[in-house]
C-alpha positions as CSV (number, residue, x, y, z in Angstrom):
1,M,141.4,12.5,13.9
2,P,143.7,13.7,11.1
3,D,141.8,11.5,8.7
4,H,138.5,13.3,9.4
5,V,140.1,16.7,9.1
6,A,141.6,15.7,5.8
7,G,138.3,14.4,4.5
8,Y,136.6,17.6,5.5
9,Q,139.2,19.7,3.8
10,R,138.8,17.6,0.6
11,M,135.0,18.1,0.6
12,Q,135.5,21.9,1.0
13,E,137.9,21.9,-1.9
14,M,135.4,20.0,-4.1
15,A,132.6,22.4,-3.1
16,M,134.8,25.4,-4.1
17,A,135.8,23.7,-7.3
18,N,132.2,23.1,-8.4
19,P,130.2,26.3,-7.7
20,A,127.0,24.9,-9.4
21,R,126.9,22.1,-7.0
22,A,127.4,24.4,-4.0
23,G,124.4,26.5,-5.2
24,G,122.3,23.3,-5.5
25,D,123.1,22.4,-1.9
26,Q,122.0,25.8,-0.8
27,E,118.8,25.5,-2.8
28,L,118.1,22.1,-1.2
29,S,118.8,23.4,2.2
30,A,116.4,26.3,1.6
31,A,113.7,23.9,0.3
32,I,114.1,21.6,3.3
33,E,113.9,24.6,5.7
34,G,110.7,25.8,3.9
35,R,109.1,22.3,4.2
36,Q,110.1,22.2,7.9
37,A,108.4,25.6,8.4
38,E,105.2,24.4,6.6
39,M,105.1,21.2,8.7
40,A,105.6,23.1,11.9
41,E,102.7,25.4,10.9
42,M,100.5,22.5,10.1
43,Q,101.3,20.8,13.4
44,R,100.5,24.1,15.3
45,I,97.2,24.4,13.5
46,A,96.3,20.8,14.3
47,E,97.2,21.2,17.9
48,E,95.0,24.3,18.2
49,R,92.1,22.5,16.6
50,I,92.4,19.5,19.0
51,K,92.7,21.9,21.9
52,K,89.5,23.7,20.8
53,Q,87.7,20.4,20.4
54,V,88.7,19.2,23.9
55,E,87.6,22.5,25.4
56,E,84.2,22.3,23.7
57,W,83.8,18.7,24.8
58,Q,84.6,19.6,28.4
59,A,82.1,22.5,28.3
60,E,79.4,20.2,26.9
61,Q,80.1,17.6,29.6
62,E,79.9,20.2,32.4
63,K,76.5,21.4,31.0
64,R,75.2,17.9,30.8
65,W,76.4,17.1,34.3
66,K,74.7,20.3,35.7
67,R,71.4,19.4,33.9
68,Q,71.5,15.9,35.3
69,T,72.4,17.0,38.8
70,L,69.6,19.6,38.8
71,S,67.1,17.1,37.5
72,G,68.0,14.6,40.2
73,F,67.8,17.3,42.9
74,E,64.4,18.5,41.7
75,Q,63.1,14.9,41.6
76,W,64.4,14.4,45.1
77,Q,62.7,17.6,46.3
78,R,59.4,16.6,44.8
79,A,59.5,13.2,46.3
80,R,60.6,14.3,49.8
81,P,57.2,15.5,51.1
82,A,55.4,12.5,49.7
83,A,57.9,10.2,51.4
84,R,57.2,11.9,54.8
85,N,53.4,11.3,54.5
86,V,53.9,7.7,53.4
87,G,56.4,7.0,56.1
88,S,54.0,7.2,59.1
89,A,51.4,4.9,57.5
90,A,54.1,2.5,56.1
91,G,55.7,2.3,59.6
92,K,52.5,0.8,61.1
93,R,52.0,-1.6,58.2
94,S,55.7,-2.7,58.2
95,S,55.7,-3.6,61.9
96,W,52.6,-5.8,61.3
97,S,54.2,-7.5,58.3
98,Y,57.5,-7.9,60.1
99,Q,55.8,-9.8,62.9
100,S,53.9,-12.0,60.5
101,I,57.1,-12.8,58.5
102,T,59.1,-13.5,61.7
103,G,56.4,-16.0,62.9
104,S,56.3,-17.7,59.5
105,S,60.1,-17.9,59.2
106,T,60.3,-19.5,62.7
107,V,57.9,-22.3,61.6
108,V,59.8,-22.8,58.4
109,W,63.1,-22.9,60.3
110,D,61.8,-25.5,62.7
111,G,60.6,-27.6,59.8
112,L,64.0,-27.4,58.1
113,E,65.7,-28.5,61.4
114,E,63.4,-31.5,61.6
115,I,64.1,-32.5,58.0
116,A,67.8,-32.2,58.7
117,K,67.6,-34.4,61.8
118,V,65.6,-37.1,60.0
119,S,67.9,-37.1,57.0
120,L,71.0,-37.4,59.2
121,A,69.5,-40.3,61.1
122,A,68.6,-42.1,57.8
123,A,72.2,-41.5,56.5
124,R,73.6,-42.9,59.7
125,Q,71.5,-46.0,59.4
126,V,72.6,-46.5,55.8
127,V,76.3,-46.1,56.8
128,E,75.9,-48.6,59.7
129,T,74.3,-51.1,57.4
130,Q,77.0,-50.7,54.8
131,Q,79.7,-51.1,57.4
132,G,78.0,-54.1,58.9
133,G,78.3,-56.1,55.6
134,A,76.0,-58.9,54.4
135,G,75.9,-60.7,57.8
136,K,73.8,-58.0,59.4
137,G,71.1,-58.0,56.7
138,A,68.6,-59.7,59.0
139,D,69.4,-57.1,61.7
140,F,68.6,-54.3,59.3
141,Q,65.2,-55.9,58.5
142,S,64.4,-55.9,62.2
143,H,64.8,-52.1,62.4
144,I,62.4,-51.3,59.6
145,G,59.4,-49.6,61.0
146,R,61.0,-48.9,64.4
147,R,62.1,-45.4,65.4
148,R,65.7,-45.0,66.3
149,P,66.4,-43.4,69.7
150,D,68.3,-40.5,68.2
151,C,65.4,-39.5,65.9
152,P,62.9,-36.9,67.2
153,P,59.4,-38.1,67.7
154,R,56.8,-37.4,64.9
155,N,54.1,-35.0,65.6
156,R,51.0,-36.3,63.8
157,E,48.8,-33.4,64.9
158,G,50.9,-30.7,63.2
159,E,51.4,-32.6,59.9
């Protein structure tokens, strides 16, 4: 600690011995303080400008949101009576179309189940043939054209 005190005392002595240099330090300090004040003022002005821009943007967004909300509400109000009138007639038509779709989908579903069963039976037959090896080739030929017991019967009238 005594080294620091001694160094400080030497600097004070040098400053006192050279008055021109001491005045220069004061001028430099004054210039630095002036620049700091200018920078602080510029920063304050920039912050005010940004704050004003943000407030303007928020006000604009609120106006836009109100216009959009009112527009949507007005459209909904105009469409509401028309939807009531259409609803009663549409209800009758929709029940009829629902019944027709339900019937059609049942037929399609039954057809898909039939295809799945036939495909499964054919796949089983292929697997059995492959597992049997070459010695059962003649046995495979005897099954061609015959219906397997686990396959559903074909309906020739509906095809």
